[in-house]
N, CA, C and O of each residue as an XYZ file, in Angstrom:
360
protein
N      68.480     55.184     31.402
C      69.628     55.942     31.833
C      69.413     56.470     33.255
O      70.364     56.559     34.031
N      68.175     56.820     33.599
C      67.901     57.301     34.953
C      68.247     56.237     35.983
O      68.778     56.549     37.049
N      67.949     54.989     35.669
C      68.255     53.904     36.594
C      69.756     53.782     36.799
O      70.210     53.562     37.922
N      70.531     53.923     35.730
C      71.987     53.831     35.840
C      72.515     54.945     36.732
O      73.394     54.711     37.561
N      71.988     56.154     36.569
C      72.427     57.273     37.408
C      72.099     56.997     38.870
O      72.928     57.230     39.749
N      70.896     56.503     39.130
C      70.501     56.186     40.506
C      71.416     55.120     41.086
O      71.864     55.238     42.226
N      71.694     54.084     40.311
C      72.571     53.015     40.797
C      73.980     53.529     41.041
O      74.618     53.158     42.026
N      74.469     54.383     40.144
C      75.810     54.923     40.308
C      75.890     55.760     41.582
O      76.825     55.614     42.369
N      74.915     56.630     41.778
C      74.948     57.493     42.952
C      74.728     56.715     44.246
O      75.218     57.110     45.304
N      73.993     55.608     44.159
C      73.777     54.800     45.361
C      75.029     54.029     45.752
O      75.119     53.526     46.872
N      75.991     53.928     44.850
C      77.237     53.230     45.158
C      78.172     54.073     46.020
O      79.175     53.569     46.526
N      77.849     55.350     46.187
C      78.682     56.197     47.036
C      78.619     55.694     48.472
O      77.577     55.205     48.908
N      79.699     55.806     49.201
C      79.692     55.332     50.593
C      78.729     56.147     51.444
O      78.323     57.246     51.067
N      78.377     55.603     52.573
C      77.417     56.265     53.452
C      78.016     57.458     54.187
O      77.419     57.971     55.134
N      79.189     57.896     53.754
C      79.781     59.090     54.353
C      79.081     60.356     53.886
O      79.379     61.447     54.372
N      78.157     60.219     52.952
C      77.410     61.370     52.428
C      76.104     61.520     53.184
O      75.050     61.133     52.680
N      76.158     62.066     54.361
C      74.941     62.296     55.132
C      74.333     63.631     54.745
O      75.043     64.551     54.340
N      73.026     63.734     54.868
C      72.332     64.984     54.560
C      72.907     66.105     55.408
O      73.085     65.958     56.617
N      73.189     67.204     54.774
C      73.716     68.358     55.481
C      75.220     68.374     55.612
O      75.776     69.346     56.123
N      75.906     67.319     55.162
C      77.355     67.271     55.307
C      78.078     67.976     54.174
O      79.285     68.198     54.264
N      77.361     68.338     53.095
C      78.016     68.944     51.942
C      78.885     67.917     51.250
O      80.098     68.100     51.138
N      78.290     66.859     50.793
C      78.997     65.695     50.266
C      79.855     66.025     49.041
O      79.344     66.172     47.931
N      81.138     66.135     49.259
C      82.079     66.454     48.199
C      82.149     65.320     47.180
O      82.286     65.569     45.983
N      82.055     64.070     47.651
C      82.129     62.923     46.749
C      81.013     62.955     45.712
O      81.250     62.697     44.532
N      79.809     63.267     46.146
C      78.674     63.340     45.228
C      78.887     64.429     44.187
O      78.638     64.219     43.000
N      79.342     65.576     44.626
C      79.595     66.689     43.709
C      80.650     66.301     42.674
O      80.484     66.586     41.488
N      81.734     65.654     43.112
C      82.793     65.246     42.193
C      82.297     64.226     41.172
O      82.643     64.313     39.994
N      81.495     63.266     41.611
C      80.958     62.258     40.693
C      80.086     62.916     39.635
O      80.176     62.577     38.455
N      79.247     63.850     40.048
C      78.372     64.538     39.097
C      79.199     65.300     38.066
O      78.953     65.185     36.866
N      80.167     66.068     38.524
C      80.964     66.862     37.593
C      81.841     65.994     36.700
O      82.010     66.309     35.522
N      82.403     64.910     37.226
C      83.209     64.007     36.400
C      82.354     63.325     35.337
O      82.813     63.096     34.218
N      81.117     63.004     35.685
C      80.218     62.357     34.736
C      79.882     63.297     33.590
O      79.826     62.873     32.435
N      79.662     64.553     33.893
C      79.249     65.529     32.888
C      80.435     66.096     32.109
O      80.264     66.530     30.970
N      81.627     66.103     32.694
C      82.815     66.717     32.087
C      83.196     66.034     30.772
O      83.554     64.856     30.780
N      83.126     66.754     29.631
C      83.451     66.139     28.343
C      84.947     65.942     28.119
O      85.340     65.245     27.184
N      85.793     66.545     28.964
C      87.237     66.402     28.785
C      87.798     65.176     29.505
O      88.951     64.802     29.291
N      86.995     64.559     30.347
C      87.458     63.380     31.084
C      87.122     62.116     30.296
O      85.965     61.877     29.953
N      88.139     61.318     30.017
C      87.948     60.088     29.242
C      87.255     59.020     30.082
O      87.188     59.118     31.308
N      86.741     57.997     29.397
C      86.103     56.887     30.113
C      87.102     56.191     31.023
O      86.764     55.816     32.146
N      88.327     56.017     30.547
C      89.357     55.344     31.342
C      89.653     56.125     32.619
O      89.697     55.551     33.707
N      89.854     57.426     32.484
C      90.141     58.259     33.653
C      88.950     58.288     34.601
O      89.122     58.279     35.820
N      87.752     58.321     34.047
C      86.518     58.333     34.836
C      86.433     57.083     35.713
O      86.142     57.176     36.906
N      86.685     55.924     35.124
C      86.637     54.661     35.868
C      87.733     54.631     36.931
O      87.495     54.184     38.053
N      88.930     55.102     36.586
C      90.021     55.134     37.563
C      89.665     56.035     38.750
O      89.920     55.683     39.902
N      89.077     57.192     38.460
C      88.715     58.130     39.530
C      87.627     57.574     40.443
O      87.609     57.863     41.639
N      86.719     56.777     39.880
C      85.603     56.237     40.664
C      85.867     54.836     41.208
O      84.971     54.230     41.795
N      87.060     54.319     41.029
C      87.391     52.953     41.433
C      87.009     52.627     42.880
O      86.536     51.519     43.133
N      87.191     53.543     43.843
C      86.801     53.206     45.224
C      85.309     52.921     45.399
O      84.909     52.282     46.372
N      84.485     53.393     44.460
C      83.042     53.213     44.560
C      82.520     52.084     43.682
O      81.313     51.842     43.646
N      83.402     51.395     42.978
C      82.985     50.370     42.017
C      83.205     48.984     42.625
O      84.347     48.563     42.810
N      82.110     48.270     42.938
C      82.250     46.965     43.584
C      82.635     45.828     42.637
O      83.109     44.788     43.094
N      82.441     46.004     41.335
C      82.751     44.908     40.424
C      82.764     45.334     38.968
O      82.525     46.494     38.633
N      83.050     44.362     38.114
C      83.191     44.605     36.681
C      81.876     45.039     36.029
O      81.884     45.852     35.105
N      80.762     44.509     36.499
C      79.466     44.877     35.916
C      79.186     46.357     36.160
O      78.711     47.057     35.266
N      79.477     46.829     37.358
C      79.291     48.249     37.663
C      80.230     49.102     36.828
O      79.830     50.153     36.326
N      81.475     48.662     36.673
C      82.439     49.403     35.858
C      81.949     49.523     34.419
O      82.048     50.591     33.814
N      81.423     48.434     33.873
C      80.908     48.451     32.501
C      79.712     49.397     32.391
O      79.593     50.136     31.414
N      78.835     49.377     33.381
C      77.695     50.287     33.390
C      78.130     51.743     33.443
O      77.549     52.593     32.769
N      79.154     52.032     34.245
C      79.661     53.398     34.335
C      80.336     53.833     33.041
O      80.239     54.996     32.652
N      81.027     52.896     32.365
C      81.609     53.215     31.059
C      80.512     53.596     30.071
O      80.651     54.564     29.323
N      79.431     52.838     30.069
C      78.311     53.139     29.175
C      77.669     54.479     29.531
O      77.317     55.257     28.645
N      77.520     54.745     30.819
C      76.959     56.017     31.260
C      77.837     57.179     30.796
O      77.335     58.169     30.263
N      79.149     57.052     31.002
C      80.071     58.119     30.596
C      80.009     58.331     29.089
O      80.047     59.470     28.621
N      79.914     57.243     28.323
C      79.837     57.365     26.868
C      78.582     58.123     26.455
O      78.613     58.901     25.501
N      77.485     57.903     27.162
C      76.247     58.650     26.872
C      76.488     60.148     26.997
O      76.008     60.928     26.174
N      77.226     60.550     28.020
C      77.505     61.969     28.204
C      78.544     62.474     27.208
O      78.470     63.624     26.777
N      79.513     61.635     26.834
C      80.508     62.044     25.845
C      79.879     62.266     24.475
O      80.394     63.046     23.673
N      78.778     61.589     24.205
C      78.099     61.711     22.912
C      77.236     62.970     22.802
O      76.710     63.261     21.728
N      77.085     63.711     23.884
C      76.220     64.897     23.891
C      77.005     66.154     23.525
O      78.221     66.217     23.709
N      76.292     67.155     23.004
C      76.942     68.431     22.705
C      77.027     69.287     23.975
O      76.431     68.967     25.003
N      77.788     70.387     23.870
C      78.031     71.236     25.041
C      76.737     71.804     25.616
O      76.583     71.880     26.835
N      75.819     72.198     24.761
C      74.560     72.776     25.242
C      73.784     71.772     26.105
O      73.238     72.130     27.148
N      73.745     70.534     25.661
C      73.047     69.496     26.422
C      73.723     69.265     27.765
O      73.050     69.135     28.788
N      75.053     69.214     27.767
C      75.788     69.011     29.019
C      75.556     70.170     29.987
O      75.417     69.959     31.192
N      75.515     71.384     29.461
C      75.231     72.547     30.312
C      73.837     72.442     30.922
O      73.633     72.777     32.088
N      72.881     71.974     30.120
C      71.513     71.813     30.623
C      71.432     70.729     31.697
O      70.701     70.878     32.677
N      72.179     69.642     31.515
C      72.199     68.567     32.516
C      72.797     69.090     33.819
O      72.282     68.811     34.902
N      73.871     69.838     33.707
C      74.498     70.405     34.902
C      73.528     71.336     35.630
O      73.422     71.300     36.856
N      72.831     72.157     34.872
C      71.843     73.054     35.484
C      70.736     72.255     36.169
O      70.289     72.608     37.261
N      70.297     71.173     35.516
C      69.257     70.333     36.101
C      69.748     69.690     37.403
O      68.999     69.612     38.377
N      70.998     69.234     37.418
C      71.538     68.599     38.620
C      71.613     69.598     39.765
O      71.361     69.240     40.915
N      71.952     70.829     39.469
C      72.008     71.853     40.511
C      70.622     72.070     41.094
O      70.474     72.271     42.300
N      69.596     72.029     40.232
C      68.224     72.230     40.714
C      67.677     70.986     41.404
O      66.921     71.103     42.368
N      68.047     69.789     40.927
C      67.464     68.545     41.430
C      68.101     68.073     42.730
O      67.417     67.522     43.593
N      69.399     68.283     42.874
C      70.100     67.827     44.070
C      69.992     68.928     45.120
O      70.314     70.081     44.833
N      69.550     68.599     46.314
C      69.412     69.622     47.356
C      70.700     70.417     47.540
O      71.796     69.861     47.469
N      70.567     71.693     47.771
C      71.728     72.577     47.847
C      72.703     72.177     48.942
O      73.891     72.483     48.844
N      72.235     71.506     49.976
C      73.163     71.110     51.037
C      74.068     69.954     50.602
O      75.029     69.631     51.300
N      73.772     69.319     49.444
C      74.645     68.262     48.940
C      75.637     68.778     47.914
O      76.660     68.135     47.677
N      75.365     69.915     47.302
C      76.285     70.470     46.298
C      77.034     71.657     46.832
O      77.848     72.244     46.119
């Protein structure tokens, strides 16, 4: 799953430079963790970053992994992302 997250985040355009406060990265993280967003809506929202069907299928699987988690786990993942991603990106 870590590899899928890395691949998904690497698909973001190079407009996310260090220190720019990358809004796209923040939105992708929150959409991935958000339990109210369906897989279909998730794929539609990320369409500009999806180069092909294989990536779309991988993102569907990634989203399903998060949909299968309880609220406590999702809260912990969000907290981890805040700690792991440098503050200038979030």
